[in-house]
N, C-alpha and C positions, 0 to 999 in steps of 0.2 A: 574605427570598428562600429561604430552608431552608422555610418554613412554606408556598410553594408546592409541594412535594413530591408532596402529595396528592392534589395538583387533579384530572390526570387518571383516576384512580382514583373521586373523587367525581363525577366527570361520565360515567362511563360506567355509577356507579352509579345518578344521580339523571335521569339524560334519559334517553328511550328511545332504543332502536337505529334506527340511520338507514334499517338493510334489515334485512326479515324473516326468515324459512329459508324461507321460499316462493320457487322459483328467478325470476327477473325473467325469463325470455326461456322460452317453448311452443312448442316443434315439434310437432304432434300426427302430422303425417306424414310426420315425420323418423327416419331410423335410429335405434335404438336407442344407439346408440354416441352422436350427438349430444345425443340426451338424457341420458346419462349428461355431458360436458362443461358441458350448461347447470345442469344440476343443482351440480355442482361448482362453478361460476364463481360462481352465486347463495348458497350455503349459506357457502364459505370466509370466513374470520374471520383475524385479522391472531393467528397465536396460535403456541405453542412458541417456536422459535429466533429468528423477528422479534420478536415481541411481548417478551422479555428483552431484546433489544437496545436496543429503544425506552424500554423501562423505565429502562434504565443510561443513555443519551443523555438523559434527560430530568434523569436527577439529576446528570449533569456538567455541565448548563446551569446548572441551578439552584445548582450550586457556584462555577460561573464565574460568574454574577450576582451573587450573599454578594460579589465580590472580596476570596478571601480576602488575606493578607498575612503577610510574614515580616520580622523583627526584626535587623536586618545588624547586623554589628559596631560596639563605640561606636566614634565618631568626633570627636577632640579639636577644636574650631572653633579659628578663629584667636584671639588674646589679647585681649583684652577691656579697657578702661578704667575710670575712677570715673563716677558722675553725678556732674557739676560744676555747679553755678551761679555764674554772676558778677550781683553787683550794684554797678552803677556809679551813682555820683552824679552827677547834673545840675543841679542844685541852682545859683543866679545865681552861688556863689563858684568855681564851676570855671572861669569865663570870666579870671580872674586870671593877668595876661600873665607870671605871676612863674618859668617854667618856660624852659630850654632844650633845642632839638631841633635837632642838625647846627650848631650854633654862631650858629642864629637863635632869639629869644625868639618864643614860642608860650604859649597858656594854657594849663590843668592840663590840660583835656578833650583836647586836640589830643595833649601829651606822655601821657597815659591812656591812649589810645588806640593810640597806636604802640606802648608797651609791652604793652597786651593782647592787640593784634592780632601779637605776635612769639612772645608766651605761648601762645595758640590753636595756630601752627604744631607746637607742640611737641607737644601734646596729641593726637594718631593714636590714635584707640581708646577717646576720651571721648565719653561722650553730653552735650555743654555745653550750656548754657541762658544765655539772659541776661535780666538784669530791670534797669530805668533804674528811678531814683527822685529826686524832689524832693518837693514834697506827698502827690504820691500814688507809690505803688508800680505798675509794669507790668513784664508778661513782654512782652517784644518777638521772642525765641523760645523755643520748648518745649524739653526737651531732646531732643537730635540729634545724630547721625554728623555730618550735612552742617556743616562748620563753615565752609564760603563763607560760607552763610546766615548764620550768624553774625557773619560779618564784616565783609559788606557791610550787616548791620541795626546793628552797632558804628558803621561810616562814616558813617552816617544820623543819628546820634544827635545831637543839640545841644544846649546847655546852655537852661533854661527848658522843655525838651519836656515833664518831669513837673512843671512848676511852680518855684518858687524858693527854695520854703526844702525843709527836708531832715527823712525820715521814714524810719530808720533799722530803725525798731522795724518799722515796717509791711513794708519789704524783705526781713527774715530771714522772718518771720511768712510772705511769699508764697512765698520759697523754700523752708521748711520745708512749706509745703503742696504744693509741688510734688515734692518730690524721699522727702515721708515714705512714696510706695508703691511704689519702688524698691527694689531687696536691701540688706537691712540690712551697715552697715560700708565702706561707698562712697558715702558722703550725703556731699558736701563744697560749702562755699558760700566766696564768698572776696568780702569785702565792701570798697571803695575806697571811701571817702567823705573831704570833705575839713573837715567841720562839724560842727556841734550838731545831735543830736535835736531840732527847733523843731515838727514835724508829725507826724498821724499817728495812729490810735486806740494800736496798741501802743506801751507804753513800748519801751525798748531792755532791761531789765532781764527784763520779761516778755517777750519776745521771746527771749532766750538761753535763759530755763529753758523755754519751747517747743521750741525746737529740742534743748536738751539730753534732753530724753522723747522725742526723735523720731529721737534717733539721728543729729543734724545737727552733724558740726565744722564750725566757721566760722573762719576767718581771717579778721581784720580789719588793713586796711590805711590808716593815718592818710596824707593823702596832701595836700603842699602846704610850701611856701616861708614864708619871712620877711618876705613882703609888698614886698620889693625885687627887682630884674632885674639884673643884669650890662651896662652900657654901655661898652664900651672900659677893660675892667678897674677899672669906676669901678660900687658899690654904688649904684643908686639908685631911693629909694623909691616904691612904684606906691599911687596913689590908693586906699582900701580897702582896702588892703593888711594882712597881718598878722592875718587872720580867726582866731580862735580857735578848735582840734582839743580834740573833747572824746577825747584819748586816756586817762583813767582808768575812762571806759563802754569805750571800744574795745577795751581791755586786759583789763578784765571779762567783756563777754561772750565773748573767746577765750578763755580761761580757765576759763568755766562750762561750754564746748563742746567742750574739749580740741584747742582752735585753736591759733594763735599772734597774736599781733599784732605789727607791725610799721607802723614809722615810715619815711617817705619826703620828705626836703626838695627832692630834684629828680631828675631822668629818670633818673639814673645809677644813685643806690639805687632807683628803683622798678622797675628792670630787676632790679637784684639782687636783689630782695624775691620780684620770681615766679620770678626763678629759684630760689631756697629752696625756694620752695613745690612747683618742678616735684619739688625732692630729696624733699619730705616726703609730697608724693601722689604717688608712680612710678605710669607710666600702665598697663605691665604687668600683668596678673594672669590667672590658669588661667581658659580659658573653660568652658563648663560642656558636659561631652560629650553626645551626641547619638548617636541608634541609626536610623539612615535606617529608612525602609520599603519593602520589596522587593514587589512585583506577585508573585503568584503566580495571579491566574486564568486565565494562558493553558495552564496545566498541563492542566487539567478541560476547557478550552474546545476544544482541541486531540485529547482522548483522545476528547471527543463526536463531532468531527469524524469521528474515523478511526471509531465506532462506524458511522456515518452511510452513510461509505466500505463497511465492512466487508454492513451492512444490503444495502446495493443488490448485490452480489454475489450476497448469501445467495438474493436473491429472482431475480436473472439466470439463475442456476443451477436454481433452480424452475421457472422458467418454459419453461425450455428441456427439464427435463425431463418437464411436462406435455406439450410439442409433440414428443414422441419418443414417450410412452404413445401 
């Protein structure tokens, strides 16, 4: 818009004038006074004060159209949280009903959902994402501040949704891919599983190295009972219970990435673990200060309007003087 400043001058220089210097009105039989008025009306141009006002008004209009702005004082936004990915095992073994919730027997996935939902309630300010894995790993929810959406996707998750096997390495690799574009130092992954890596392209060891190289801190949670459940105070073995959990690999993943390894054998222990993770990964951290942009185009626009009013007053005064003369 500032490049348009010389436009009126170029138009006046390059285009022919609208009127010549010859009077447009000729009255051969009129008195000399009328002839003088006719010559003045035809030959007058916008010069002097009016021309200067027009140029100033054009300058101010171009400045207003260029949209001048001013940076305001820095403002500290509300406290922000971490970029947190949750990886939940949906393999077949998560259907084992060896957990208790509210004095009633439930399967492992139901217990994990209840604890994770409570954990999400306390993560206000975090950007949370949800990954589920079985034979393959899938992102159900990308990183978002909308924890209600994460809870809804968590509630809809069922055993076998991603396959019956366990691809721990692929889940970690997918989480790293989602987290590595986020600010460093706040990238956290929590993996909950009850089995051994039996599927996928990435091995857990390779995935841990990838997470370490990209600054992702991984906390691993081994979740599962001993394959029995309490009925009226008696421990009864469950069919297919007692599945092996690769605690050694999960511990190595946590150590390699600067995270912690946890072992939960019941719902109460799992709730305590996520409470401990709350303390390890505090939610609040200083947000990045921003400087708001204050629009200032109104100032030159108002000045141009004042010049237009002034030009009208000057022109009206000149007209009255001519009529008097």
